[in-house]
Jmol script that loads the backbone (N, CA, C; Angstrom):
load data "model"
ATOM      1  N   UNK A   1       9.026  -9.145 -18.404  1.00  0.00           N
ATOM      2  CA  UNK A   1       8.050  -8.068 -18.428  1.00  0.00           C
ATOM      3  C   UNK A   1       8.048  -7.383 -17.063  1.00  0.00           C
ATOM      4  N   UNK A   2       8.146  -6.101 -17.076  1.00  0.00           N
ATOM      5  CA  UNK A   2       8.177  -5.347 -15.826  1.00  0.00           C
ATOM      6  C   UNK A   2       6.810  -5.379 -15.160  1.00  0.00           C
ATOM      7  N   UNK A   3       6.831  -5.515 -13.871  1.00  0.00           N
ATOM      8  CA  UNK A   3       5.587  -5.558 -13.108  1.00  0.00           C
ATOM      9  C   UNK A   3       5.234  -4.157 -12.633  1.00  0.00           C
ATOM     10  N   UNK A   4       4.091  -3.678 -13.072  1.00  0.00           N
ATOM     11  CA  UNK A   4       3.620  -2.379 -12.598  1.00  0.00           C
ATOM     12  C   UNK A   4       2.871  -2.578 -11.301  1.00  0.00           C
ATOM     13  N   UNK A   5       2.699  -1.534 -10.568  1.00  0.00           N
ATOM     14  CA  UNK A   5       1.866  -1.629  -9.381  1.00  0.00           C
ATOM     15  C   UNK A   5       1.086  -0.345  -9.214  1.00  0.00           C
ATOM     16  N   UNK A   6       0.100  -0.400  -8.374  1.00  0.00           N
ATOM     17  CA  UNK A   6      -0.790   0.736  -8.200  1.00  0.00           C
ATOM     18  C   UNK A   6      -0.054   1.946  -7.668  1.00  0.00           C
ATOM     19  N   UNK A   7       0.877   1.737  -6.759  1.00  0.00           N
ATOM     20  CA  UNK A   7       1.581   2.882  -6.207  1.00  0.00           C
ATOM     21  C   UNK A   7       2.350   3.614  -7.305  1.00  0.00           C
ATOM     22  N   UNK A   8       2.957   2.866  -8.220  1.00  0.00           N
ATOM     23  CA  UNK A   8       3.633   3.504  -9.343  1.00  0.00           C
ATOM     24  C   UNK A   8       2.624   4.217 -10.230  1.00  0.00           C
ATOM     25  N   UNK A   9       1.497   3.544 -10.486  1.00  0.00           N
ATOM     26  CA  UNK A   9       0.460   4.148 -11.306  1.00  0.00           C
ATOM     27  C   UNK A   9      -0.077   5.419 -10.651  1.00  0.00           C
ATOM     28  N   UNK A  10      -0.233   5.398  -9.337  1.00  0.00           N
ATOM     29  CA  UNK A  10      -0.710   6.582  -8.634  1.00  0.00           C
ATOM     30  C   UNK A  10       0.288   7.729  -8.752  1.00  0.00           C
ATOM     31  N   UNK A  11       1.567   7.408  -8.688  1.00  0.00           N
ATOM     32  CA  UNK A  11       2.582   8.447  -8.824  1.00  0.00           C
ATOM     33  C   UNK A  11       2.459   9.108 -10.190  1.00  0.00           C
ATOM     34  N   UNK A  12       2.322   8.290 -11.232  1.00  0.00           N
ATOM     35  CA  UNK A  12       2.171   8.833 -12.577  1.00  0.00           C
ATOM     36  C   UNK A  12       0.895   9.670 -12.652  1.00  0.00           C
ATOM     37  N   UNK A  13      -0.195   9.149 -12.106  1.00  0.00           N
ATOM     38  CA  UNK A  13      -1.455   9.873 -12.100  1.00  0.00           C
ATOM     39  C   UNK A  13      -1.312  11.207 -11.367  1.00  0.00           C
ATOM     40  N   UNK A  14      -0.648  11.179 -10.223  1.00  0.00           N
ATOM     41  CA  UNK A  14      -0.470  12.398  -9.436  1.00  0.00           C
ATOM     42  C   UNK A  14       0.326  13.432 -10.222  1.00  0.00           C
ATOM     43  N   UNK A  15       1.371  12.983 -10.881  1.00  0.00           N
ATOM     44  CA  UNK A  15       2.206  13.908 -11.632  1.00  0.00           C
ATOM     45  C   UNK A  15       1.451  14.481 -12.822  1.00  0.00           C
ATOM     46  N   UNK A  16       0.714  13.643 -13.531  1.00  0.00           N
ATOM     47  CA  UNK A  16       0.004  14.118 -14.708  1.00  0.00           C
ATOM     48  C   UNK A  16      -1.177  14.997 -14.343  1.00  0.00           C
ATOM     49  N   UNK A  17      -1.720  14.826 -13.176  1.00  0.00           N
ATOM     50  CA  UNK A  17      -2.845  15.660 -12.726  1.00  0.00           C
ATOM     51  C   UNK A  17      -2.350  16.946 -12.073  1.00  0.00           C
ATOM     52  N   UNK A  18      -1.073  17.092 -11.944  1.00  0.00           N
ATOM     53  CA  UNK A  18      -0.532  18.300 -11.333  1.00  0.00           C
ATOM     54  C   UNK A  18      -0.709  18.328  -9.827  1.00  0.00           C
ATOM     55  N   UNK A  19      -0.916  17.176  -9.227  1.00  0.00           N
ATOM     56  CA  UNK A  19      -1.112  17.116  -7.779  1.00  0.00           C
ATOM     57  C   UNK A  19       0.214  17.368  -7.071  1.00  0.00           C
ATOM     58  N   UNK A  20       0.105  17.816  -5.844  1.00  0.00           N
ATOM     59  CA  UNK A  20       1.307  18.093  -5.048  1.00  0.00           C
ATOM     60  C   UNK A  20       2.051  16.801  -4.745  1.00  0.00           C
ATOM     61  N   UNK A  21       3.359  16.902  -4.708  1.00  0.00           N
ATOM     62  CA  UNK A  21       4.177  15.732  -4.385  1.00  0.00           C
ATOM     63  C   UNK A  21       4.125  15.459  -2.884  1.00  0.00           C
ATOM     64  N   UNK A  22       4.403  14.225  -2.547  1.00  0.00           N
ATOM     65  CA  UNK A  22       4.403  13.818  -1.146  1.00  0.00           C
ATOM     66  C   UNK A  22       5.563  14.474  -0.408  1.00  0.00           C
ATOM     67  N   UNK A  23       5.544  14.368   0.891  1.00  0.00           N
ATOM     68  CA  UNK A  23       6.632  14.953   1.672  1.00  0.00           C
ATOM     69  C   UNK A  23       7.946  14.284   1.309  1.00  0.00           C
ATOM     70  N   UNK A  24       9.012  15.001   1.489  1.00  0.00           N
ATOM     71  CA  UNK A  24      10.332  14.475   1.179  1.00  0.00           C
ATOM     72  C   UNK A  24      10.652  13.246   2.018  1.00  0.00           C
ATOM     73  N   UNK A  25      10.181  13.239   3.248  1.00  0.00           N
ATOM     74  CA  UNK A  25      10.465  12.108   4.140  1.00  0.00           C
ATOM     75  C   UNK A  25       9.898  10.804   3.587  1.00  0.00           C
ATOM     76  N   UNK A  26       8.629  10.801   3.216  1.00  0.00           N
ATOM     77  CA  UNK A  26       8.027   9.592   2.668  1.00  0.00           C
ATOM     78  C   UNK A  26       8.652   9.220   1.334  1.00  0.00           C
ATOM     79  N   UNK A  27       8.902  10.213   0.495  1.00  0.00           N
ATOM     80  CA  UNK A  27       9.547   9.936  -0.787  1.00  0.00           C
ATOM     81  C   UNK A  27      10.912   9.286  -0.588  1.00  0.00           C
ATOM     82  N   UNK A  28      11.662   9.787   0.383  1.00  0.00           N
ATOM     83  CA  UNK A  28      12.991   9.245   0.646  1.00  0.00           C
ATOM     84  C   UNK A  28      12.898   7.793   1.127  1.00  0.00           C
ATOM     85  N   UNK A  29      11.974   7.527   2.023  1.00  0.00           N
ATOM     86  CA  UNK A  29      11.778   6.159   2.524  1.00  0.00           C
ATOM     87  C   UNK A  29      11.421   5.235   1.373  1.00  0.00           C
ATOM     88  N   UNK A  30      10.497   5.676   0.539  1.00  0.00           N
ATOM     89  CA  UNK A  30      10.032   4.854  -0.583  1.00  0.00           C
ATOM     90  C   UNK A  30      11.164   4.594  -1.565  1.00  0.00           C
ATOM     91  N   UNK A  31      11.937   5.628  -1.867  1.00  0.00           N
ATOM     92  CA  UNK A  31      13.046   5.480  -2.812  1.00  0.00           C
ATOM     93  C   UNK A  31      14.153   4.584  -2.251  1.00  0.00           C
ATOM     94  N   UNK A  32      14.567   4.844  -1.029  1.00  0.00           N
ATOM     95  CA  UNK A  32      15.673   4.091  -0.432  1.00  0.00           C
ATOM     96  C   UNK A  32      15.348   2.613  -0.257  1.00  0.00           C
ATOM     97  N   UNK A  33      14.077   2.297  -0.030  1.00  0.00           N
ATOM     98  CA  UNK A  33      13.673   0.911   0.210  1.00  0.00           C
ATOM     99  C   UNK A  33      13.092   0.229  -1.019  1.00  0.00           C
ATOM    100  N   UNK A  34      13.122   0.927  -2.159  1.00  0.00           N
ATOM    101  CA  UNK A  34      12.591   0.373  -3.415  1.00  0.00           C
ATOM    102  C   UNK A  34      11.163  -0.141  -3.230  1.00  0.00           C
ATOM    103  N   UNK A  35      10.365   0.611  -2.501  1.00  0.00           N
ATOM    104  CA  UNK A  35       9.018   0.185  -2.121  1.00  0.00           C
ATOM    105  C   UNK A  35       8.093  -0.028  -3.317  1.00  0.00           C
ATOM    106  N   UNK A  36       8.273   0.744  -4.367  1.00  0.00           N
ATOM    107  CA  UNK A  36       7.337   0.698  -5.482  1.00  0.00           C
ATOM    108  C   UNK A  36       7.545  -0.488  -6.402  1.00  0.00           C
ATOM    109  N   UNK A  37       8.542  -1.303  -6.128  1.00  0.00           N
ATOM    110  CA  UNK A  37       8.803  -2.445  -7.014  1.00  0.00           C
ATOM    111  C   UNK A  37       8.620  -3.787  -6.314  1.00  0.00           C
ATOM    112  N   UNK A  38       8.138  -3.788  -5.097  1.00  0.00           N
ATOM    113  CA  UNK A  38       8.094  -5.022  -4.308  1.00  0.00           C
ATOM    114  C   UNK A  38       6.784  -5.801  -4.398  1.00  0.00           C
ATOM    115  N   UNK A  39       5.747  -5.224  -4.997  1.00  0.00           N
ATOM    116  CA  UNK A  39       4.461  -5.916  -5.111  1.00  0.00           C
ATOM    117  C   UNK A  39       3.987  -5.877  -6.557  1.00  0.00           C
ATOM    118  N   UNK A  40       3.312  -6.930  -6.967  1.00  0.00           N
ATOM    119  CA  UNK A  40       2.726  -6.965  -8.296  1.00  0.00           C
ATOM    120  C   UNK A  40       1.423  -6.178  -8.334  1.00  0.00           C
ATOM    121  N   UNK A  41       1.026  -5.758  -9.523  1.00  0.00           N
ATOM    122  CA  UNK A  41      -0.159  -4.935  -9.693  1.00  0.00           C
ATOM    123  C   UNK A  41      -1.436  -5.543  -9.107  1.00  0.00           C
ATOM    124  N   UNK A  42      -1.730  -6.827  -9.353  1.00  0.00           N
ATOM    125  CA  UNK A  42      -2.979  -7.369  -8.783  1.00  0.00           C
ATOM    126  C   UNK A  42      -3.031  -7.262  -7.254  1.00  0.00           C
ATOM    127  N   UNK A  43      -1.915  -7.511  -6.601  1.00  0.00           N
ATOM    128  CA  UNK A  43      -1.891  -7.447  -5.133  1.00  0.00           C
ATOM    129  C   UNK A  43      -1.911  -6.013  -4.628  1.00  0.00           C
ATOM    130  N   UNK A  44      -1.290  -5.101  -5.345  1.00  0.00           N
ATOM    131  CA  UNK A  44      -1.350  -3.701  -4.949  1.00  0.00           C
ATOM    132  C   UNK A  44      -2.788  -3.216  -5.038  1.00  0.00           C
ATOM    133  N   UNK A  45      -3.484  -3.625  -6.093  1.00  0.00           N
ATOM    134  CA  UNK A  45      -4.894  -3.240  -6.232  1.00  0.00           C
ATOM    135  C   UNK A  45      -5.725  -3.770  -5.072  1.00  0.00           C
ATOM    136  N   UNK A  46      -5.489  -5.020  -4.691  1.00  0.00           N
ATOM    137  CA  UNK A  46      -6.220  -5.600  -3.558  1.00  0.00           C
ATOM    138  C   UNK A  46      -5.919  -4.855  -2.263  1.00  0.00           C
ATOM    139  N   UNK A  47      -4.654  -4.580  -2.024  1.00  0.00           N
ATOM    140  CA  UNK A  47      -4.278  -3.879  -0.795  1.00  0.00           C
ATOM    141  C   UNK A  47      -4.865  -2.468  -0.785  1.00  0.00           C
ATOM    142  N   UNK A  48      -4.759  -1.786  -1.908  1.00  0.00           N
ATOM    143  CA  UNK A  48      -5.301  -0.435  -2.012  1.00  0.00           C
ATOM    144  C   UNK A  48      -6.809  -0.434  -1.740  1.00  0.00           C
ATOM    145  N   UNK A  49      -7.521  -1.377  -2.355  1.00  0.00           N
ATOM    146  CA  UNK A  49      -8.971  -1.464  -2.179  1.00  0.00           C
ATOM    147  C   UNK A  49      -9.334  -1.769  -0.737  1.00  0.00           C
ATOM    148  N   UNK A  50      -8.576  -2.639  -0.094  1.00  0.00           N
ATOM    149  CA  UNK A  50      -8.900  -2.998   1.290  1.00  0.00           C
ATOM    150  C   UNK A  50      -8.644  -1.848   2.266  1.00  0.00           C
ATOM    151  N   UNK A  51      -7.772  -0.923   1.889  1.00  0.00           N
ATOM    152  CA  UNK A  51      -7.437   0.193   2.772  1.00  0.00           C
ATOM    153  C   UNK A  51      -8.218   1.460   2.422  1.00  0.00           C
ATOM    154  N   UNK A  52      -8.273   1.809   1.146  1.00  0.00           N
ATOM    155  CA  UNK A  52      -8.860   3.079   0.736  1.00  0.00           C
ATOM    156  C   UNK A  52     -10.316   2.965   0.283  1.00  0.00           C
ATOM    157  N   UNK A  53     -10.782   1.750   0.081  1.00  0.00           N
ATOM    158  CA  UNK A  53     -12.168   1.541  -0.328  1.00  0.00           C
ATOM    159  C   UNK A  53     -12.728   0.427   0.553  1.00  0.00           C
ATOM    160  N   UNK A  54     -13.599  -0.397  -0.013  1.00  0.00           N
ATOM    161  CA  UNK A  54     -14.142  -1.543   0.719  1.00  0.00           C
ATOM    162  C   UNK A  54     -13.796  -2.786  -0.078  1.00  0.00           C
ATOM    163  N   UNK A  55     -13.052  -3.670   0.536  1.00  0.00           N
ATOM    164  CA  UNK A  55     -12.653  -4.891  -0.143  1.00  0.00           C
ATOM    165  C   UNK A  55     -11.798  -5.738   0.766  1.00  0.00           C
ATOM    166  N   UNK A  56     -11.451  -6.895   0.261  1.00  0.00           N
ATOM    167  CA  UNK A  56     -10.617  -7.800   1.046  1.00  0.00           C
ATOM    168  C   UNK A  56      -9.318  -8.054   0.300  1.00  0.00           C
ATOM    169  N   UNK A  57      -8.404  -8.686   0.988  1.00  0.00           N
ATOM    170  CA  UNK A  57      -7.097  -9.000   0.414  1.00  0.00           C
ATOM    171  C   UNK A  57      -6.869 -10.502   0.557  1.00  0.00           C
ATOM    172  N   UNK A  58      -6.426 -11.118  -0.512  1.00  0.00           N
ATOM    173  CA  UNK A  58      -6.230 -12.571  -0.537  1.00  0.00           C
ATOM    174  C   UNK A  58      -4.991 -12.981   0.259  1.00  0.00           C
ATOM    175  N   UNK A  59      -4.914 -14.266   0.553  1.00  0.00           N
ATOM    176  CA  UNK A  59      -3.746 -14.790   1.259  1.00  0.00           C
ATOM    177  C   UNK A  59      -2.462 -14.515   0.475  1.00  0.00           C
ATOM    178  N   UNK A  60      -2.519 -14.723  -0.837  1.00  0.00           N
ATOM    179  CA  UNK A  60      -1.350 -14.494  -1.682  1.00  0.00           C
ATOM    180  C   UNK A  60      -0.888 -13.038  -1.565  1.00  0.00           C
ATOM    181  N   UNK A  61      -1.837 -12.135  -1.640  1.00  0.00           N
ATOM    182  CA  UNK A  61      -1.493 -10.709  -1.581  1.00  0.00           C
ATOM    183  C   UNK A  61      -1.081 -10.281  -0.183  1.00  0.00           C
ATOM    184  N   UNK A  62      -1.610 -10.945   0.838  1.00  0.00           N
ATOM    185  CA  UNK A  62      -1.120 -10.689   2.199  1.00  0.00           C
ATOM    186  C   UNK A  62       0.363 -11.021   2.277  1.00  0.00           C
ATOM    187  N   UNK A  63       0.749 -12.113   1.640  1.00  0.00           N
ATOM    188  CA  UNK A  63       2.164 -12.486   1.619  1.00  0.00           C
ATOM    189  C   UNK A  63       3.018 -11.416   0.958  1.00  0.00           C
ATOM    190  N   UNK A  64       2.521 -10.873  -0.152  1.00  0.00           N
ATOM    191  CA  UNK A  64       3.263  -9.807  -0.834  1.00  0.00           C
ATOM    192  C   UNK A  64       3.304  -8.534   0.002  1.00  0.00           C
ATOM    193  N   UNK A  65       2.198  -8.222   0.691  1.00  0.00           N
ATOM    194  CA  UNK A  65       2.157  -7.029   1.531  1.00  0.00           C
ATOM    195  C   UNK A  65       3.154  -7.139   2.679  1.00  0.00           C
ATOM    196  N   UNK A  66       3.182  -8.293   3.330  1.00  0.00           N
ATOM    197  CA  UNK A  66       4.126  -8.498   4.425  1.00  0.00           C
ATOM    198  C   UNK A  66       5.558  -8.465   3.882  1.00  0.00           C
ATOM    199  N   UNK A  67       5.756  -9.015   2.687  1.00  0.00           N
ATOM    200  CA  UNK A  67       7.072  -8.965   2.042  1.00  0.00           C
ATOM    201  C   UNK A  67       7.495  -7.548   1.716  1.00  0.00           C
ATOM    202  N   UNK A  68       6.530  -6.675   1.458  1.00  0.00           N
ATOM    203  CA  UNK A  68       6.805  -5.270   1.194  1.00  0.00           C
ATOM    204  C   UNK A  68       7.458  -4.627   2.415  1.00  0.00           C
ATOM    205  N   UNK A  69       6.974  -5.014   3.587  1.00  0.00           N
ATOM    206  CA  UNK A  69       7.522  -4.485   4.838  1.00  0.00           C
ATOM    207  C   UNK A  69       6.685  -3.348   5.383  1.00  0.00           C
ATOM    208  N   UNK A  70       6.665  -3.247   6.691  1.00  0.00           N
ATOM    209  CA  UNK A  70       5.838  -2.245   7.373  1.00  0.00           C
ATOM    210  C   UNK A  70       6.284  -0.820   7.051  1.00  0.00           C
ATOM    211  N   UNK A  71       7.578  -0.595   6.943  1.00  0.00           N
ATOM    212  CA  UNK A  71       8.084   0.750   6.655  1.00  0.00           C
ATOM    213  C   UNK A  71       7.572   1.228   5.298  1.00  0.00           C
ATOM    214  N   UNK A  72       7.698   0.373   4.295  1.00  0.00           N
ATOM    215  CA  UNK A  72       7.210   0.736   2.956  1.00  0.00           C
ATOM    216  C   UNK A  72       5.695   0.895   2.962  1.00  0.00           C
ATOM    217  N   UNK A  73       5.012  -0.044   3.586  1.00  0.00           N
ATOM    218  CA  UNK A  73       3.550   0.000   3.637  1.00  0.00           C
ATOM    219  C   UNK A  73       3.077   1.326   4.228  1.00  0.00           C
ATOM    220  N   UNK A  74       3.626   1.711   5.356  1.00  0.00           N
ATOM    221  CA  UNK A  74       3.225   2.951   6.025  1.00  0.00           C
ATOM    222  C   UNK A  74       3.548   4.184   5.182  1.00  0.00           C
ATOM    223  N   UNK A  75       4.734   4.211   4.598  1.00  0.00           N
ATOM    224  CA  UNK A  75       5.140   5.367   3.793  1.00  0.00           C
ATOM    225  C   UNK A  75       4.253   5.520   2.560  1.00  0.00           C
ATOM    226  N   UNK A  76       3.902   4.408   1.923  1.00  0.00           N
ATOM    227  CA  UNK A  76       3.052   4.476   0.737  1.00  0.00           C
ATOM    228  C   UNK A  76       1.634   4.927   1.078  1.00  0.00           C
ATOM    229  N   UNK A  77       1.112   4.449   2.187  1.00  0.00           N
ATOM    230  CA  UNK A  77      -0.223   4.866   2.623  1.00  0.00           C
ATOM    231  C   UNK A  77      -0.215   6.363   2.949  1.00  0.00           C
ATOM    232  N   UNK A  78       0.791   6.808   3.680  1.00  0.00           N
ATOM    233  CA  UNK A  78       0.876   8.233   4.056  1.00  0.00           C
ATOM    234  C   UNK A  78       1.019   9.116   2.819  1.00  0.00           C
ATOM    235  N   UNK A  79       1.845   8.682   1.870  1.00  0.00           N
ATOM    236  CA  UNK A  79       2.021   9.473   0.648  1.00  0.00           C
ATOM    237  C   UNK A  79       0.715   9.555  -0.135  1.00  0.00           C
ATOM    238  N   UNK A  80      -0.002   8.460  -0.201  1.00  0.00           N
ATOM    239  CA  UNK A  80      -1.276   8.469  -0.910  1.00  0.00           C
ATOM    240  C   UNK A  80      -2.257   9.423  -0.238  1.00  0.00           C
ATOM    241  N   UNK A  81      -2.278   9.417   1.089  1.00  0.00           N
ATOM    242  CA  UNK A  81      -3.176  10.317   1.825  1.00  0.00           C
ATOM    243  C   UNK A  81      -2.857  11.790   1.595  1.00  0.00           C
ATOM    244  N   UNK A  82      -1.612  12.093   1.289  1.00  0.00           N
ATOM    245  CA  UNK A  82      -1.205  13.478   1.065  1.00  0.00           C
ATOM    246  C   UNK A  82      -1.696  14.018  -0.270  1.00  0.00           C
ATOM    247  N   UNK A  83      -2.119  13.134  -1.154  1.00  0.00           N
ATOM    248  CA  UNK A  83      -2.554  13.559  -2.474  1.00  0.00           C
ATOM    249  C   UNK A  83      -3.934  14.202  -2.408  1.00  0.00           C
ATOM    250  N   UNK A  84      -4.117  15.333  -3.090  1.00  0.00           N
ATOM    251  CA  UNK A  84      -5.419  16.008  -3.085  1.00  0.00           C
ATOM    252  C   UNK A  84      -6.570  15.140  -3.614  1.00  0.00           C
ATOM    253  N   UNK A  85      -6.282  14.143  -4.422  1.00  0.00           N
ATOM    254  CA  UNK A  85      -7.336  13.263  -4.918  1.00  0.00           C
ATOM    255  C   UNK A  85      -8.038  12.520  -3.788  1.00  0.00           C
ATOM    256  N   UNK A  86      -7.359  12.410  -2.653  1.00  0.00           N
ATOM    257  CA  UNK A  86      -7.907  11.672  -1.519  1.00  0.00           C
ATOM    258  C   UNK A  86      -8.260  12.599  -0.353  1.00  0.00           C
ATOM    259  N   UNK A  87      -8.445  13.882  -0.639  1.00  0.00           N
ATOM    260  CA  UNK A  87      -8.683  14.871   0.415  1.00  0.00           C
ATOM    261  C   UNK A  87      -9.982  14.647   1.181  1.00  0.00           C
ATOM    262  N   UNK A  88     -10.943  13.969   0.564  1.00  0.00           N
ATOM    263  CA  UNK A  88     -12.223  13.742   1.236  1.00  0.00           C
ATOM    264  C   UNK A  88     -12.199  12.552   2.191  1.00  0.00           C
ATOM    265  N   UNK A  89     -11.115  11.804   2.189  1.00  0.00           N
ATOM    266  CA  UNK A  89     -11.004  10.665   3.096  1.00  0.00           C
ATOM    267  C   UNK A  89     -10.558  11.144   4.472  1.00  0.00           C
ATOM    268  N   UNK A  90     -10.972  10.435   5.488  1.00  0.00           N
ATOM    269  CA  UNK A  90     -10.564  10.757   6.855  1.00  0.00           C
ATOM    270  C   UNK A  90      -9.251  10.024   7.144  1.00  0.00           C
ATOM    271  N   UNK A  91      -8.162  10.763   7.308  1.00  0.00           N
ATOM    272  CA  UNK A  91      -6.867  10.107   7.523  1.00  0.00           C
ATOM    273  C   UNK A  91      -6.869   9.103   8.671  1.00  0.00           C
ATOM    274  N   UNK A  92      -7.518   9.426   9.776  1.00  0.00           N
ATOM    275  CA  UNK A  92      -7.521   8.502  10.918  1.00  0.00           C
ATOM    276  C   UNK A  92      -8.181   7.173  10.556  1.00  0.00           C
ATOM    277  N   UNK A  93      -9.236   7.230   9.767  1.00  0.00           N
ATOM    278  CA  UNK A  93      -9.925   6.010   9.333  1.00  0.00           C
ATOM    279  C   UNK A  93      -9.032   5.187   8.411  1.00  0.00           C
ATOM    280  N   UNK A  94      -8.370   5.864   7.476  1.00  0.00           N
ATOM    281  CA  UNK A  94      -7.488   5.163   6.533  1.00  0.00           C
ATOM    282  C   UNK A  94      -6.306   4.541   7.276  1.00  0.00           C
ATOM    283  N   UNK A  95      -5.714   5.284   8.195  1.00  0.00           N
ATOM    284  CA  UNK A  95      -4.591   4.745   8.967  1.00  0.00           C
ATOM    285  C   UNK A  95      -5.053   3.532   9.773  1.00  0.00           C
ATOM    286  N   UNK A  96      -6.232   3.607  10.361  1.00  0.00           N
ATOM    287  CA  UNK A  96      -6.770   2.474  11.126  1.00  0.00           C
ATOM    288  C   UNK A  96      -6.984   1.259  10.216  1.00  0.00           C
ATOM    289  N   UNK A  97      -7.529   1.488   9.010  1.00  0.00           N
ATOM    290  CA  UNK A  97      -7.734   0.382   8.072  1.00  0.00           C
ATOM    291  C   UNK A  97      -6.395  -0.179   7.591  1.00  0.00           C
ATOM    292  N   UNK A  98      -5.425   0.697   7.435  1.00  0.00           N
ATOM    293  CA  UNK A  98      -4.093   0.278   7.022  1.00  0.00           C
ATOM    294  C   UNK A  98      -3.464  -0.628   8.079  1.00  0.00           C
ATOM    295  N   UNK A  99      -3.563  -0.219   9.339  1.00  0.00           N
ATOM    296  CA  UNK A  99      -3.015  -1.014  10.448  1.00  0.00           C
ATOM    297  C   UNK A  99      -3.761  -2.341  10.564  1.00  0.00           C
ATOM    298  N   UNK A 100      -5.084  -2.293  10.418  1.00  0.00           N
ATOM    299  CA  UNK A 100      -5.882  -3.516  10.500  1.00  0.00           C
ATOM    300  C   UNK A 100      -5.510  -4.488   9.380  1.00  0.00           C
ATOM    301  N   UNK A 101      -5.371  -3.969   8.161  1.00  0.00           N
ATOM    302  CA  UNK A 101      -4.985  -4.826   7.028  1.00  0.00           C
ATOM    303  C   UNK A 101      -3.607  -5.430   7.274  1.00  0.00           C
ATOM    304  N   UNK A 102      -2.667  -4.604   7.715  1.00  0.00           N
ATOM    305  CA  UNK A 102      -1.311  -5.084   7.999  1.00  0.00           C
ATOM    306  C   UNK A 102      -1.337  -6.176   9.070  1.00  0.00           C
ATOM    307  N   UNK A 103      -2.018  -5.906  10.185  1.00  0.00           N
ATOM    308  CA  UNK A 103      -2.053  -6.871  11.285  1.00  0.00           C
ATOM    309  C   UNK A 103      -2.737  -8.176  10.880  1.00  0.00           C
ATOM    310  N   UNK A 104      -3.826  -8.079  10.119  1.00  0.00           N
ATOM    311  CA  UNK A 104      -4.507  -9.285   9.641  1.00  0.00           C
ATOM    312  C   UNK A 104      -3.597 -10.108   8.737  1.00  0.00           C
ATOM    313  N   UNK A 105      -2.900  -9.436   7.837  1.00  0.00           N
ATOM    314  CA  UNK A 105      -1.988 -10.145   6.930  1.00  0.00           C
ATOM    315  C   UNK A 105      -0.813 -10.752   7.699  1.00  0.00           C
ATOM    316  N   UNK A 106      -0.268  -9.999   8.631  1.00  0.00           N
ATOM    317  CA  UNK A 106       0.846 -10.498   9.422  1.00  0.00           C
ATOM    318  C   UNK A 106       0.437 -11.740  10.211  1.00  0.00           C
ATOM    319  N   UNK A 107      -0.744 -11.707  10.822  1.00  0.00           N
ATOM    320  CA  UNK A 107      -1.241 -12.864  11.574  1.00  0.00           C
ATOM    321  C   UNK A 107      -1.457 -14.059  10.648  1.00  0.00           C
ATOM    322  N   UNK A 108      -1.972 -13.806   9.471  1.00  0.00           N
ATOM    323  CA  UNK A 108      -2.208 -14.871   8.503  1.00  0.00           C
ATOM    324  C   UNK A 108      -0.902 -15.515   8.050  1.00  0.00           C
ATOM    325  N   UNK A 109       0.072 -14.689   7.756  1.00  0.00           N
ATOM    326  CA  UNK A 109       1.369 -15.190   7.278  1.00  0.00           C
ATOM    327  C   UNK A 109       2.125 -15.892   8.393  1.00  0.00           C
ATOM    328  N   UNK A 110       2.020 -15.379   9.613  1.00  0.00           N
ATOM    329  CA  UNK A 110       2.742 -15.967  10.746  1.00  0.00           C
ATOM    330  C   UNK A 110       2.083 -17.234  11.297  1.00  0.00           C
ATOM    331  N   UNK A 111       0.789 -17.431  10.981  1.00  0.00           N
ATOM    332  CA  UNK A 111       0.097 -18.602  11.539  1.00  0.00           C
ATOM    333  C   UNK A 111       0.511 -19.864  10.794  1.00  0.00           C
ATOM    334  N   UNK A 112       0.642 -20.968  11.523  1.00  0.00           N
ATOM    335  CA  UNK A 112       1.038 -22.224  10.870  1.00  0.00           C
ATOM    336  C   UNK A 112      -0.086 -22.731   9.971  1.00  0.00           C
ATOM    337  N   UNK A 113       0.303 -23.360   8.877  1.00  0.00           N
ATOM    338  CA  UNK A 113      -0.676 -23.931   7.967  1.00  0.00           C
ATOM    339  C   UNK A 113      -1.311 -25.157   8.611  1.00  0.00           C
ATOM    340  N   UNK A 114      -2.616 -25.365   8.391  1.00  0.00           N
ATOM    341  CA  UNK A 114      -3.269 -26.559   8.944  1.00  0.00           C
ATOM    342  C   UNK A 114      -2.716 -27.821   8.277  1.00  0.00           C
ATOM    343  N   UNK A 115      -2.609 -28.873   9.043  1.00  0.00           N
ATOM    344  CA  UNK A 115      -2.114 -30.141   8.488  1.00  0.00           C
ATOM    345  C   UNK A 115      -3.172 -30.772   7.613  1.00  0.00           C
ATOM    346  N   UNK A 116      -2.729 -31.429   6.559  1.00  0.00           N
ATOM    347  CA  UNK A 116      -3.669 -32.077   5.648  1.00  0.00           C
ATOM    348  C   UNK A 116      -3.984 -33.468   6.123  1.00  0.00           C
TER     349      UNK A 116
END
end "model"
wireframe off; spacefill off
backbone 0.3
color backbone group
């Protein structure tokens, strides 16, 4: 069964709503790195909520986010910000939350597990 993710769903939503497409640069990065297929839907929802709304991201989803890679993460966030559906958001705030989420997940994944 194919795994959908929010970024793919957002692309479909953007296209069906007639929203403007993202810049060619971000699209190229996303396409070349297969960014839209690297995370499962539940984790994409958690990451999206933690960045664009108010929410947290689980350890499991932090692992998937770090596995996605910083290049993909940044390109997907920037592309989402370019969509008119998110025009009321403050880009600087979203970018700051994106960096904070990334850094928190990276620290969590890089930290050694406590001994039992």
